[in-house]
N, C-alpha and C positions, 0 to 999 in steps of 0.2 A: 071688415075688422078681424083682427087676429086676437082671440082670447089669450092673454099672456098674464105673467106674474113676475113681481119685483123680488130679486134674491135677497133683498133687505128684510123680507119676512121668512127666510130660509137661513139665518145667519149662523145656526149651528150645524148645518150641513156643508160638506166640501161642495165646492161650486160644481165640479162635475157630477156629483151625485145629485144636488139640487137640479141641475139640467136634465138629467136622466128621469128624475122623478117627475118633473113636470111633463115632460114628453110622455111618459107612461100614463098620466093622467088625462092626456088629451090637450094640454095647452099648446098653443101654436106660436108663442112669441115669449121671449124672456128680457126683462128689463135688469141688466146686469149692473148691480151696485158695486163699484169698485171699493174694496176694503182690505183691510188686513187679512191675509189668507184668501183673498178672493181677487186675483189679478192686482196685487198691490203695486201701484205705479212706481213706489220707491224701492222695490225689490231688486236684487241683483239683475242688471240687464240681460245678461244671458239666460238665467232662470225665467225672468219674466218672458222674454221672447218664446221660450219654449212653451210656457204655460198659455200665452196668447194664441199660438199656433194650434196647440192641442184643444183649447176651447172653441176657436173658430171652426176647426174640423168636426168637433163634436156636434156643434150647433148645425152645421151644414149636413151632417150625416143624419140627423134627426128631423131636418127640414123645418128649423124653427127660425123665426124672426127675432131681431134683437135691437136693443137700443143700450146706450151706456148712461148709467145714473151716477150722480156724483154726491149723493146724500149721506155718505159714511159719517158716523157720528164723531168718533175720535181719531180718525185717520191722520189728521194734521196737528191736532193738539190732545194728548192723552189725558189732559186735566179738564178740558172745557169742550162741550158737545158743540159741534159745527163752527169751530174756530180755528183760524181766522177766517173772515169773509171778505167779500168785495166791498162791503161798507165800513171796514175798519178805517178809523182815521189816520192811523200809521201806515204811510205808503209801503214800508218794508214788509209789513204783515200783510197789506193787500196782494202784494206781489207774490206772496206764498200761495194765495188762492189762485191767483192768475197763473201761476206755474202748474198748479195741479190740474186746472181746467185744460191747459195746454196738452198736459200729459194724457188727459182724458179723451181729448180730441185725436191725439196720436193712437190712443188704444182703440176707438171707434173705427178709425181708418183701418187699422190692422185686423180687426174683427169683421170687416165688411159690414158694419152697422150703419154708418152714415148719419147717426143722431146722437147728440149728447144733451142730456137733460140737466138743468141746474137752476139755482135761485140766487137772490141777492144777499140774503143775510139780514140780520138785525141792525138797525141804526142805534148805536149805544151812546152817542155823544149829542151835543146840543146843536148839530148843523141844522140849518134851515132846509126846507123842501127842495128848494133850488140848488143849494149847496150839495146836498145829499145826491140829488139826481145828477149833478155834473160830476161828482166824485164817481158814481156808479158807471155813468157813461164812459169816463175817462179809464176807468179799470178795465172796461169791456173792450175798448178798441184793439189791444194786442190779441184778446182772444178771438174776436171777429176776423182779424187779420190771419190768425194762424188757422181758424176754421176754413177760411177762404182757400188759403194755400193747400189743405188737405181735402177739400171738397166734402166738408161736414156740415151738416145743418144743425144749428143751435135751437134748442127748445127750452125757452125760459119759462119757469114755473112761478106764478104768483102764489104766495103762501101766507096764511094768516100769521100774524105776529112779526113778519119780516118787512122790510121797507117796501118792497114791491109785493103789496098784499091783495091788490084788486086789479081788475082790467083796465080801470081808468088810469091807474098809476102805471100800469104796463104800457098804455098808449102814449103816456107823456114820455116814457124812456124810449118807446119805439120811434118817436119823432127825433130823439137825438141819435140813435143808432142808424136807421134807415138803411138797412142792408137786406138783401134777398135771402140770405142764410139765416137771418135772425127771426125766429118764430116762437111758438108757444107749446109749452106741456100745459095742458088743462086737467087739473085734478077736480073732478066733479064733486067730490066731497067739500073740497075747499070752497068751490063755488056756492054750494048749499049753506056753508058754514057763514060766509061773510058778504056774498054779494046780494043785491036786491032783485027780486023778480024770478021768474022761471029759469032753472038751469038751461032748458032748451032754447030759450031766447038768446042766451049768452053763447051757446054753441053756434047758432045760426048766425050770429053777428060776426064771430071770429073763424068760422069754418075754414076758409082757405089758408089761415094761418096755424092751423092745429097740426103739429108735427108728432105729438105724443099724447096719450091720455093715460090718467091714473084714475082708478075706481075703487071705492069701498063705501061703506055705509057711514052716515055721520048725522049728528043732531045739530039742528040749526043754531048758530052761535057758539057751538063747543067744537074746538079743534081737536078732535079725538077719533082716530081711525078705527071703525068697528066693523065687526062681522056683519055681513049682509043680514038683514032682518032686525038688527039691534038698534038701528037709527030710525030717522024720520024721512028718508029719501024715497022718491017715487021714480023707479028706474025705466019703466017702459018709455016715457016721453023723452028721457035723456038718450037712450040708444036709438030711438026713432030720429031724433034731431042729428045724431052722429051719421046715421045712414042718409039723411036728407041731404047734408053737406058733402057727402061722398067720402067721409074719412074711411081710409082703408088700412090704417096702421094698427099697432098694438094697443089693445085695451087692456092695460096692466093693473092687476089687482095690487094694491099697496096696503098690507097689513104688517108693518114693520114691528109691531108690538106682539106679534103671534108667533115669532120664531119659536118658542118654547113648545109649541103644539103645530109646528109648520106643516107637516104631512096632512094632518087632520084639517087645517085651516084652508090649505089649497084644495082639498077635495070638496069641503063644504062651499067654498066660493064657486067652484065650477059648477056644482049641483044647482047653486041657486042662478047663476048667469045663463047656463045652457039653454033652459027653456025660453029665456027672455030673448036671447040672440036668435032662437028658431034655426039653429044650425046643426043639422043631424051630423056633420062631420067633426063637430066638437065632442068626441066620444072618448071613452077609456081605450088605450091602445095596448094594454097589457097582454091580451090574449094573442096579438100578432107579432110579439118581438119578445126576444130574450136578452137579458143584460150579460154582457161578457163577465 
């Protein structure tokens, strides 16, 4: 596993500064949340192209893994968080989210990432379970086709409060999609929040399908991303299960509400996780490099 961090928890930093900061602190992977001023997919194409190349080169030079995240709050609608979504009853509005996901796939390919993480969104109308599932599957078809054309793996995240909130609902969606590039982002805090049974058992069940992992502390039944030690999660069995299933991707800390103290938060998260990972190489690199 590669100890990583989601840039949605460093929202007040320039993306390049955030990446260098993570490398300096010993992180090994970056979950890049596309956002305003952070590889905005709607920026001028020439400007964006230069930014993507510079970001890819920086990640390469620092030896960092990477995934592309699509959870920006107000990128598509400045008035309403995470809007519109794949669950919107209006096909025109759903198409806006589909277009964004296609752009994210293009970005992942250009960054040499190979993974895009995303979610369903909230079901806000009176559609039945089957109607909503069919709506989502239909919206996903062009996304999956685009991912196939670009060779990018899709990592779908069940999230509390959204239509696809549990692994059981994901399994029903998976039956409709049935594509080798359609896999999972597992947020272990979400599992603790909403699923029944030990988190480790769910990891073992879905092991081969896990493309991306988010980690933070959380209280059972409360969807609030907390600093480690502030929730009720037991981390050693979780990490042991990830090792057992052979997961080798990014273990990305997701503390999106900690950007006001981002540098301190990423340091505290690393201090908590490093002993549990038992990885001597997850160390502070600051004595061995200088920032230009």
